[in-house]
N, C-alpha and C positions, 0 to 999 in steps of 0.2 A: 226219467220219463220224458225228458225233453226230446229225445231221439224218436220217440214213439209217435207215429202219425195217427191222430184221432180219425182222420178221414180214411186212412187205410183200415183201421180197426172197424169203423162203421161199415165199410164196404164188405169186409169179411163176415161180420155178424149177419148182415142182411143176406149175403150169399148162402151161408150155412144154415141160418135159421129160417130161410125162406120168407123173409119179410117181417118176421115177428121177433123182436129182440128179447122181450121178456114174456114168455107165454104164461097164461094164468096158472096159479098153483093148483095142483090136483087136490081134491077133497081128502082130508085126513093126513096130509103131509105135515111132518113136524120138522121145520127147517128155519134157518135164519137167512133172510135176504137183507143184506146190509142197506140201511138208509143213511148211514154215516160211517166214518172210519172206525173199525173195531180192532184194537190191538190184541193179538193172540199171544204175545210174549211180554211179560211184565218186567223182565230183567233181573228177577230175584228168585223166583221159584216156578214150579210147574203147575200152578193153579190153572184149571181148565184143560189139562192134558191127561191122557191115560196111556199107559205103557203096555206093550205086548212083546215078549221075547220068546224065541223058538225054544230055548232051554227054560223050562218052568222052574228050575232051581236057581236060576240066576237072579240076582238082586238088581232091579232097574237103577238103583242109586249108584251102582258101580259102573253103569254104562252111560247114564245121562246125569250130567252135573251142571253147575253154573260156574262159568269162568269169565271173570271180568265183565259180568252182566250179560254174557252170551250163553245160549244153550249149547252145551258141549257134549258131543257123543264120541265115546271111545271106539265104537264100531266093533268091539270084540265079540259080541253075541248078536246074531241076526235077529231083527225085529224092527219095531218102530214105535214112535210116540204119535198119538193122534188127538185131535180135539174131542172133547166130550160133547160138543155141539155139532149139529149138522148144518151145512151151509149150501146155498144155491144162488146162482146169478150174482156173481161177485168178481171183483178184481183182487187177486191175491198178490201181495208183494212179499218177497223174502230175500234176505241176503245171506250168503254162505261163503266160507273159505275153508280150505284144507290146512290142517295144522302142519303137515309134513308133505310127503309125496301124495299127490291126488290119488283117490281110489274110487270107490263106488258108493252111491247113495241115490236118493230120489225123493221127489215130492209126490205124495199119494193124494189123488183127488177123488172125491165122491166115494169114500170108503163105506161099504154097506155089508151087512151080514156078520158072520162070526169073525172074531179076531183069530188070525192064523198067518203063517208065512207061506204064500202071500195072500192078502185078503182080496175080495172082489173090489176092484178100483181101477182107475186109470192113472198111470205113473207118468210124470214128466221128469225125464232122466237128469241126474246130476253126475253120472259117471264121467270120469276124466275123458276129454275129447268128444263126449257124446251128449253133453248138456244141451237139451232141446229136443232130443228124441222123445217120442211118446210110445209107451208100452201099455198094452191092455193085460190085466191080470184077473185071475180067479173067475173067468167066464165073462168078464166085461167085453164090450165090443165097440168099435167105431166103424163108420162106413169105409174109411180108407184102408182097413186091413185086408180087404178083398177076399181073403180066404181064412178059414178058422185057424190054420197053422201059421198065419202071419201075425205075430204079436207086436211087432215094432214098426212104427212109422218114423222114418229117418228125418232128422232136422234138414232144413232147407239150405243153410249156409255152412261154411266151414266153422270150426270151433272158435268161439269168442271168449273162452274161459281165460282167466288171468292166472298169474303165477301163484304157487303155494304161498300162503300168508296174506295174499291180497283178497279183498272182498269182491264177490260177484253178486249180481242181482238177477232175480227172476221176477218177471211180471206175467201173470197168468190170468187170462180173461175167460171166465166160464159163463156163457150166455145160453140158457136153455140147454140144448144138446150139443153145443159147439164149445171148443176149447182152442184158444189162441195163445201162443207163448212167445215171449221175448227174453233173450238172455243178454244181459249187459246192454240193453237198449236195442238189440238187433232182432228183427223178426226171424223166428226159427221154425215155427210149426203152426198148423191149423188142422183140426180134425172136426168132423161133424157126425151127426146121428149117433152120439154116444149113448150106450145103453144105460149108463148111470148119469143122472143129472143133479144129484144132491148127495150129501153124505159128509162124513168127517174129512178133515184135512190132516195128512200125516207126513212124517219125515223118517226116512229109513236109517237104521243102524245096519251097515252092510260091509264091515270089514276094515274101515279106515277111519281115523279120527277126523271129525268135521265139526265146525261151529256154525250156528245160525243166529241171526239177529234181525231186528226190524221186521218182524212178522206181523202182517195185518191184512185184513180184508176191508174193502170199501166198495161203494156203489160202482157199477159199470159206468163208463163215460156218459152214455145217453140217459142214465138214470139218476144223475146228480141233481140236487135241488139248486 
C-alpha cells in the first residue's frame, strides 16, 4: 500500500462520486460497512463463505481446499466462492498466486440475486496479463461501458502481474457507485455509476489452480477513525 497515493484515491472518489464519498444507506439495506478491518479468510476453513459450482453434482470440497493456510482452488469446475455477508463502501485487500501456469480467475464484487455462472456482479479480472480489467456480469453496468455490448473496461497500464508461484496483491476501493483498483500497488482502473453498490464478495474457479490469502475488508481511507 505504500505505493498507493491517498491523494490520488481521494481525487478519484470525489470525481466519480460527485463530491460524496459515502452516500447515506438506503432504507432496508442489509449490508456491512466496515468500521475496522474484518478478516474474511481465517486460514483454516471456509467459515463465512458459500460455494456455487456450475456442475451441481460436483463436491465443493474437491475444488476448494486449504493449503498451507491459504484458500486453494483447483479450478477444475467453473463456479465461485462468495461471502455469506454483503458489504458496501470498503477497501478490499486480497493476495493471490498461480500454482503453475497462470490462467483465469477473478474477484467478484457486489454479487446480488441468484447464484449462477455468472451472477449479477462486477468483476475485477485476475486472468493472466489482464489483471486490472473490469467486467460487468449478469446485467450489471457501469458508466464506462458506453454500450450494452461492451462488458469489459480495460486496465490503464501494462500488466503488473508477477511470475507463477509469486504472490500478487489487489487493493480494490468500493465507494458508493465507484470502484478503483490497484494491482501490486499500481493504479489500473476506475469505474463509476455502478449499478451494484453492495453485495457479496467472491472469487472464481475458472480453469486453473490458484491460491488466495490475506483477504480482508477495512474502512475506506477517508472513513478511518
